[in-house]
N, C-alpha and C positions, 0 to 999 in steps of 0.2 A: 373795317373800322380801325383807325389808328389812334392810340391813346398814349399821351406823353405825361409821365408822372415826374414832378419837379420838386427838388429842394432848391429854394430860391437863393440868389446871390446874398452874401452876408459878410459881415466883418468878423464873425466868430473865428477864433484862432485855432481851435481844435476841430479837425475834420474827422467825423465819425460816420460810419456806414449808416445810411438811412433805412434801417431795418423795417420801419413801418411801411415804407413804399415797397420794400421787398415782399412783405406779407401780402400787400394789396395786389401786386403783380402776379405772384404765384397762384393766388386764389382765382383771379380772373382767367389766367391761362389754363387752369385746371378745369374751368367750366365753359369757356368760350373757345370755339375752334377758329372762327373767322375774325380774329382780332390780332392786331400788331401792337405790341406794347414796348415802350422804351422808358428807361429811368435816366433822368438827367440830374446829377448832383452838381450844382453850380459851384459849391465850395470845393469839391474835388477837382473840377476842371478849371477853377479860378476864373469862372465866367463873371463878367459884369452884365448889366442889363442890355447893353448894346450887343454883346456876344450872344446872350440869350435870344434876342430878337432875330439875329441871323440864323440861329439854330432852328427856331420855329418856322421861319420862312423856307428853310431848306427841307425840313421834315414834313411840313404841312399836315399836322395832326387834326383829327376830328374833335378830340376832347383833350383838354389840358387840365390836369389835377395838380394843385400846389398844396403842400403841407407847410404849416408855420406855427412856431411858438409866438408869443406876443412880441418878443424882441425882433421877430422876422416879418411881422405882418405887413409893414409898410412895403417891404421888398416884394412880398408875395402879391400884394395888390397891384404893385407896379408891373409885375409879370402879367397879370390879368389884363391890364390896360394895354400892354404891348401886344398881347394876343388879339384883343379886339380891334386895335388900330390896324393890324394886318388883315384880319377877316372877322367880321361880326358873326359869321356862321360857325365859327369854332366855339364849342361849349366850354365854359370855364367853371371849374369846381375848386373850392377851397376846403381843406380839412385840417385836422390837427388841434392842438390845445386852444389856440385863440378862437378859432371858429366854433369850437365846442362851448367856450365860456362867454363869448360875445357874439352869438350868432346873428342877432339883429344888426349889429354894427357892420359886420362883414358883408352880410347879404344886401345891405343898403347901398353898397358900392355898385355903381352902374355897370361895371365891367365884370361883376361876379354873377353868374347865372344860378349856381347851386352851392350849398355848403353841406358838409356832413359833420354831425356831432358824434363824439365818441368813436367807437370802432366802425370801420368802413368796409371791411373785406366782403362780407356777405351782402351788406346794403348796397355797395357799389355794383355788385353783380346784378342785383335786382333792379337797380337804376338803369344799367345798360339794357336789360331786357325791356324795360318800359320805353326807353328811347327807340328801340328797334320795333316794338310792337304796339303798345297801347298809349303810352304817355300818361298813364294814370299815376301820377307821382305821389298821390296821397297814400298809395300802397307801400311805398318804399320806407322802411324804418330808418331813423336817424337822419333823414334828408330834410334840408331846408330849401324852399323854393319860392318863387314869386309868381303871382297870378292875378291879373287885373289890378295891378298896383298894390296888392297886399302880400304880406309875407306869411308863409305857413311853415310850421316846424312839426314834423312827424314825431311820434313817441320814440324814445330811445330803447333799443332792444340789444341786449348783450349776447355774445356767443357763449353758450353754455359749455359746450365740449370743445376745448381748444385743440384736442387731437384731430378734430375735423379739418383744421387748417393745414395745408401743406407747408413745408419749411419755406423760409424766405427765398426769394428768387436771387440767389447769390450770383448767378451768371449775368443777369441783367444789371445787377448793382455793380458789377465788375469788382468783386471782392478783392482780387489780387492787386488792384491799383491803390488801395488805401494804405497810407504811410504809417510808419511806426510813430507813435506819439509818446510823450513823456509819462503817460499813465501806464504804459505797457512795460512789462519786464521781459517777456519772451515774445518773439515775433517770427512768423505771423501769429496774430491773435484773433480768435473767433469771438463773436458777440452773440449770446443766446438769451432769449426771453422765455422763461418757463412758466410764468403765471401772470395773471392780470387781476386787478381789483385791490382796493385798500380800505379796510374797515376802520382805520384810525382817524381821529377828528382834528389833526394838527391844523391850526388856524392859518398858517402861512403857505400851505400847500394846496394845489388844485388837482392832485392826481386822482382823487375820488371822482371828480367831475369828468375826467377823461376816460377812466376805465371802470367806474362804478365802485360801490362799497362792498360788493360781494366778491370774496376771494375765489378765483377759479384757477385751476392748474392743469398742466399737461402731465401725462403719465411719464414715469421714468423711462420706459422703453422708447417712447416717442422722442424724448430729449436726447437719449443716447444715440439714436439713429441720426439725428442732426449733427451731433458732435463727431460721430464716426465719419459722416460724409465730409465735414470740414477738414478732418484729419487726413483722410485719404485723397480728397480732391485738391485741397489747398495747402496741405502739409502744415497745419497750424501747430504751434508749440505750446499754446495755452488757450483757454477759453474764459470768457468773462460772463458772469451771470448778471444781467441788467435789470432783474426784477426789482420792484419796490418792496416786495415782502417774501423773498425766497424762503426764509426759515420760519414762516408763520405756522406751517404744518410740519412739526419735527419728524413725524413718522415718514412723511414723503421724502424728506431730506436723507434720512437714514436709508430708505429704500433706494434712493438715487445713488448714494455712496456705495451701497452693496453692489448695484449693477455696474457702476464704474469699474469696480475691482473685478467682478466676474467677467466682464467683457474685455478686460485688459486694455482699457483706453490709454492709460499711462500718460496723462497730460497734466501740466500744472494748471491751476484755475484760481479765480478770485472773484470777489463781489465788490465792484467799484461804485455801485449806485447807492449803497448804504443799506445795512440790515437793522431791523428793530432790535435794540439792545435787550429788551426783556424776553425775546424769543431764544436767546442764546444761553447755554449752560455748558459745563465742563465736558459732559459726555458728547454733546453735539459738536463742539469745537474740536475735540480730540478726533472724532470720527472723520470730520471734514479734512482735517490736517493729514490723516492717514491716506486719503485718496488724492492728495496733491494740492489742497488749498494752501496758498501762501500769503494771502492778504485779505483783510476785511476792512471795509469802510463802515463807520457807525455814524448815524445822525445824532449828534449830541446836542447841538444848537446853542445851548447856553449853560453857563456855570452858575446862574442865579436861579434859586428855587422859585422865586416869584415869577420870573420870566418863563420858566418851565410851565408853570400853571397858566400864565397868560397865553402861551402858545398851544396849550392843551397837549403838550408833549408828555408832561407829567413823569419825567425820569427822576429818580432819586439819585443824588450825587454819590452816595455810597455804592449803589448798584452800578453806576457808571464806572467807578474805580475798580470794582470787583471784576467786571467783565473785561475791561481793557487790560487789566493786569493778568487775567486768566489767559487771554489770547496771546499776550506777549510771552508768558511762560511757556506756551506751546510752540514758540518760535514763529508765530504768525505776525506779519507786518500789519500793525494796527494803524488805521487812519481815522481821523475825526473830522466831521463836518460841523462848522459853527456859523451862526448868523450874527452879524454885527449891525446894530442900528434898528432893532425891532421897535415899533412905535412906542411901546410903554417902557423902554429901557432908560436907565440913568447912566451916568458915567460909572458909578459904583457897580452896576450890573455888568457892564462891559468889562471892567477890570477883573471882576470875578470870573468871567469867561476866559480871559487871557491867563489868569492865574491857574485855572483848572487845566487848560490845554497844556501848560508847561509842567504841571505836576504829574499828569498822566503819562504812562510809558508809550506814548504815540511816536511813530516814526514819521508820519506826515499829518498835516492839518490843513484844511481849507477854510479860510475865513471869508465868507461871502457877505457883501453888503445887502441888507434887506431890500427886497423888491416886492411891490404889491402885485402879486400874480393874479391875473384875471380869473375869477371863479372861486378864489380862496375866501375863507370866512373873514379874514382881516381886510381883504380888498373891499368886500361889501360894506364892512363897518366904516372904513376910511372914506369910501365914496358917499355913504349916507351922511357922514359928518362934514362933507365938503372939503376934505383934506387932500384930494387927488387933483384938484383944479390946477391946470398947467403942466401936469405930468403926462407925457406921451409914452405909452407903454412900449411902442416900437423903438424908442430911443434908450430904453433902460438897459443897463449892463450891471453884472454883479461886481464890477470894479468901480462903479460910479454910484454915489449916493443919490437917491431920488427923493427921499423924505428924511427929515431930521427929527429924531425923537424929541418930545417936549422936554425931556430931562436933560438935554444937552444945550449948550449955549449957541450952537450954530453948526454950519456945514464944516468949517475948519476943524472944529473939535472932533466931529465924527470921522473925518479923513485922517486926522492925527491918530485917533484910537485904532482905526483899521490898519494903518501902517505899523503902529506899535505892535499890534497882535502878530502880524506877519514877521516882522523883523525879530521880535523877541523870541518867537518860537524857532525860527530857522537859523538865526545867527548864533546858535549854540553849536560848538564843534562836534559834539556827538551826533547831532541831527544833520548839520550841513554836509560834513564829509561823507557820511553814510549815504545821504541822498545823492550826492554828486557821483559817487562811485557805483551806484546801483544800476549797472548795465546801461548807463546813459550814452547813446550814440551822439555823433556830431549833430545830426538833425534834431535829436531830442534836446540837446543843449541850446541849439538855436531857438527852438520853440519855447524853451524855458526862459530864455533871455527876453523874448517878446513879452511873456507874461510879467516878468520882473519890471520891465519898462512900463507896462500898462498899469500894473497894480500899485507900484511903489514909486517909480521915478517921475512919472508924468502926473504929478499932483501939484 
């Protein structure tokens, strides 16, 4: 059996290793002997759909599995259409966040045979067994399928012990081919996921739908083995923790830091995906710094206490200042994530966010325009209110407004405030020059210029 796992063509400017497909591949290869698996990252290869079609015709797979965020779903469905145009006998499967949050919509596409919701490693293996033996698809957890014109969605089952999963299939992902991006300080850089699940109720986020609300984590020994492998095999100079909630269990982080030292890993590391601010304290920050941590991203989102409550983020502004200042004092590069254009915001709320971002000792800040993520609480509210009519989720980008808050006069004002946030934060000499000099290569500067044109100039 030949299985092709695909990251669909996209206009996304940052090429990141598809670690989810790597986990899927490694688990299948650990369980199945008579299977041939390939991972095709169309972003890495810069493939368009025509080139994807040629690849499928050359490889002639039996199963094609495509993963997609909402912003990529149109491209993913086009991939399925291309596969079926070539051969209706090839099985098409779609997974990832959009299939998890809008399963009926995805499965209704005539070229999609199956979908997976949430985690797919163990479930995909069970799926393959049923294809080979019984085709009793009702037995396969997390699977969505069609039978006699009806859709069926099996219950979602989470993987309790993450140590049961082998490390991602770095060989099939071609780890060494991934370029240095502007978010990296040291290169090569490894990307590691140490936990899954999010118990927090933030209204704008759909992470809980994808990985569940129960926090599950790998053991420190298991994580260290993967980092050591990346260091010895690919000579990484840093590793990134991609978790949603890496510091939720402080004891686990202390144990991890202790083992990092004991095993003499000696690598720089950081947390680019955002840590929960209320999980951090002086002792934890100091300990992580001692073991090589050089940067932390924090999801701050808003400088307005009202919007903090609306988002169910519920961060107190004084606590934000305290933790950001603390990290800065320990010499850690602090970065903040902010959302501009949340549906209940006014101009005054956004100005408070800009003011807070400039007051805090942040070295970097990301100002993302609000997008209604499928599966999130605010998405469901907006849909019920009829406010998402005409919005195509596959066309949304964090650089383009999709929805104007009722407290603003219109799209032009929202774009103006977004540009204002970026320019006023970065065009301060102490921020701009430090950012430009922070190990930015020619390729990174080119990538940064693409972002500037996209987010600021092309408005």
